[in-house]
Structure formats: structure tokens, C-alpha cells
VONUMAR-397568 format. One line per field, with one value per residue (C-alpha): residue number from 1; x, y, z. Coordinates in Angstrom, 1 decimal. Layout:
BEGIN
n c(NUM;...) $
u c(X;...) $
v c(Y;...) $
w c(Z;...) $
REM end
This chain:
BEGIN
n c(1;2;3;4;5;6;7;8;9;10;11;12;13;14;15;16;17;18;19;20;21;22;23;24;25;26;27;28;29;30;31;32;33;34;35;36;37;38;39;40;41;42;43;44;45;46;47;48;49;50;51;52;53;54;55;56;57;58;59;60;61;62;63;64;65;66;67;68;69;70;71;72;73;74;75;76;77;78;79;80;81;82;83;84;85;86;87;88;89;90;91;92;93;94;95;96;97;98;99;100;101;102;103;104;105;106;107;108;109;110;111;112;113;114;115;116;117;118;119;120;121;122;123;124;125;126;127;128;129;130;131;132;133;134;135;136;137;138;139;140;141;142;143;144;145;146;147;148) $
u c(54.2;54.2;55.4;55.4;57.8;57.0;60.4;64.1;64.0;61.5;62.8;66.0;64.2;62.9;66.2;67.4;64.6;64.7;67.8;67.4;64.8;66.3;63.5;64.9;61.6;61.1;65.0;64.3;61.4;62.8;65.2;64.5;62.4;65.5;68.1;70.4;70.5;74.0;75.1;79.1;79.3;82.5;84.4;84.6;82.4;80.1;77.0;74.6;70.5;67.9;69.1;72.9;71.8;69.4;71.7;73.9;71.6;70.1;73.9;74.7;71.5;71.8;75.2;74.2;70.7;70.8;72.0;71.4;72.9;73.1;72.8;74.8;76.6;74.0;74.9;72.0;71.8;68.2;66.4;63.1;64.0;66.9;69.2;72.0;72.7;76.1;76.3;78.0;77.2;78.1;77.1;75.9;75.7;73.6;73.3;77.1;77.0;80.4;80.1;81.7;82.9;82.3;81.5;80.8;77.8;76.5;72.7;71.2;67.5;65.6;61.6;59.3;55.8;56.0;57.5;61.5;63.7;67.3;69.1;72.7;74.5;78.1;79.5;83.0;85.4;86.2;89.9;92.0;92.9;89.3;89.3;86.4;86.9;83.8;84.3;85.7;82.5;80.6;81.1;78.5;75.7;72.2;73.6;71.5;71.8;69.5;70.7;70.9) $
v c(-62.6;-58.6;-56.9;-53.2;-52.0;-48.9;-48.2;-49.3;-51.0;-53.4;-54.1;-55.2;-57.0;-58.9;-59.7;-61.0;-63.4;-64.4;-65.6;-67.3;-69.5;-70.3;-68.1;-67.2;-66.0;-63.4;-62.5;-61.6;-59.9;-57.3;-56.1;-53.3;-54.1;-53.3;-54.8;-52.1;-54.0;-54.8;-57.4;-58.1;-61.0;-61.5;-62.9;-60.1;-60.8;-58.2;-59.3;-57.4;-57.8;-60.2;-63.4;-63.3;-61.7;-64.7;-67.6;-66.3;-66.9;-70.2;-71.6;-70.2;-71.8;-74.9;-75.4;-73.7;-75.3;-73.5;-70.3;-66.7;-63.9;-61.4;-57.3;-55.4;-51.5;-49.8;-46.7;-45.2;-42.5;-41.5;-39.5;-38.9;-41.3;-43.5;-45.2;-46.1;-48.8;-49.5;-52.8;-55.6;-59.2;-62.1;-65.7;-68.5;-72.0;-75.0;-75.9;-74.8;-72.1;-70.8;-67.4;-66.5;-63.0;-59.9;-59.1;-55.0;-54.6;-51.5;-51.8;-48.8;-48.7;-46.8;-45.8;-46.1;-46.6;-50.2;-49.0;-49.8;-52.0;-53.0;-51.4;-52.8;-54.8;-54.8;-57.1;-57.6;-59.3;-56.9;-56.6;-59.2;-56.3;-56.0;-60.1;-60.6;-57.6;-55.6;-52.9;-50.8;-50.7;-49.7;-45.9;-45.8;-48.4;-47.5;-44.0;-42.3;-39.6;-37.4;-37.0;-33.5) $
w c(26.0;26.6;29.7;30.7;33.3;34.8;36.2;35.0;38.3;37.8;34.3;36.1;38.6;36.3;34.2;37.2;37.9;34.6;35.4;38.6;36.8;33.4;31.8;28.3;26.8;30.2;30.0;26.5;26.9;28.9;26.3;24.0;20.7;18.7;16.3;18.1;21.2;22.8;25.4;26.5;28.5;31.0;28.0;26.4;23.4;21.9;20.8;18.9;18.3;19.7;17.6;19.2;22.5;22.4;21.6;24.1;26.8;25.5;25.6;29.2;30.3;28.5;30.1;33.7;34.2;37.7;38.7;40.7;40.5;43.8;42.8;45.6;45.3;42.5;41.2;39.0;36.7;35.7;32.8;31.5;29.4;29.8;33.0;33.7;36.4;37.6;39.8;41.4;40.5;42.7;41.0;42.7;40.5;41.3;45.0;45.5;48.3;47.0;45.2;42.2;41.4;41.6;38.5;37.5;35.0;33.2;32.3;30.1;30.0;27.5;28.3;25.3;24.5;26.3;29.1;30.3;28.1;28.5;25.3;26.7;28.9;29.6;31.9;33.3;36.0;39.1;39.0;41.0;43.1;44.6;45.6;47.4;49.5;47.9;50.5;48.0;46.8;50.0;49.2;46.3;47.5;46.4;45.2;42.6;40.5;37.8;34.5;33.2) $
REM end
């Protein structure tokens, strides 16, 4: 299954929709076709390469078959060939309405012959000092910058 993402935002949206459906194939189609791709989960484990990343998401989906990620407070830097998105994620697991997080994520996308693809993703828990008060993120909500 090959998708062509016209923008980095399209690729990111497909990534989070795939998480919401526990759709491993679609999630992996968002990643760049490069053995140097990197994913760092909130646990701090650094995964490199499509095989390691696929196995980690397969394990995540096996233990959490139903969860959604709410993305807020986006700051984006973009150029012709690269885009960096700094976002805040909040997780909802299964039918449980309580929210988990916030998590801070940086998604790096590259543009190639097949459109935009995810090259690197780094997610970590927000500092305890932030607690549930995401107001600290408000000044940067939906900001966009151009890389020069």
C-alpha cells in the first residue's frame, strides 16, 4: 500500500489516524523508506530502522488495541524538503475517558519522490511541573515558521 502525502500535515494526520485504528500497515507507510529512520518512545528506548519500529508499534497495539491521540499546541518549522513539528499529545485508552499525558513529541518529515514521510519521532512525558495545566503551551499554539 503506497500513499503519497502532499504535505507534512497530511502525513502526520495519517499517522495519528492509523494509531487510532491500530493500523500497523498504514502507520508504517507514513515512515520514510530508509533504514536510518528513528523512533524514540516515551520509555526512552531509541529504535532505528523499519523492522525495530514496526515491532515496537505491533507490541503497542497488542497491549493497547484501542487508543487515540489528541494533538494540540503545534509549532511547525518548514522548508522545501524538511518539516519539524513540535506538538503536545494527550492519550485516551480504550473506553476510559480519562486523559493520559501530556506528552511532548517532535516529528520530523522529509519530502521525496513519494511525497512527505516521517523520518524521526521523539516522544517524552512533559515535565511534572506542567501537570495537567497545558496553558504553558498556549503562546505557541498552531504556530508556523519557515526554515531558511
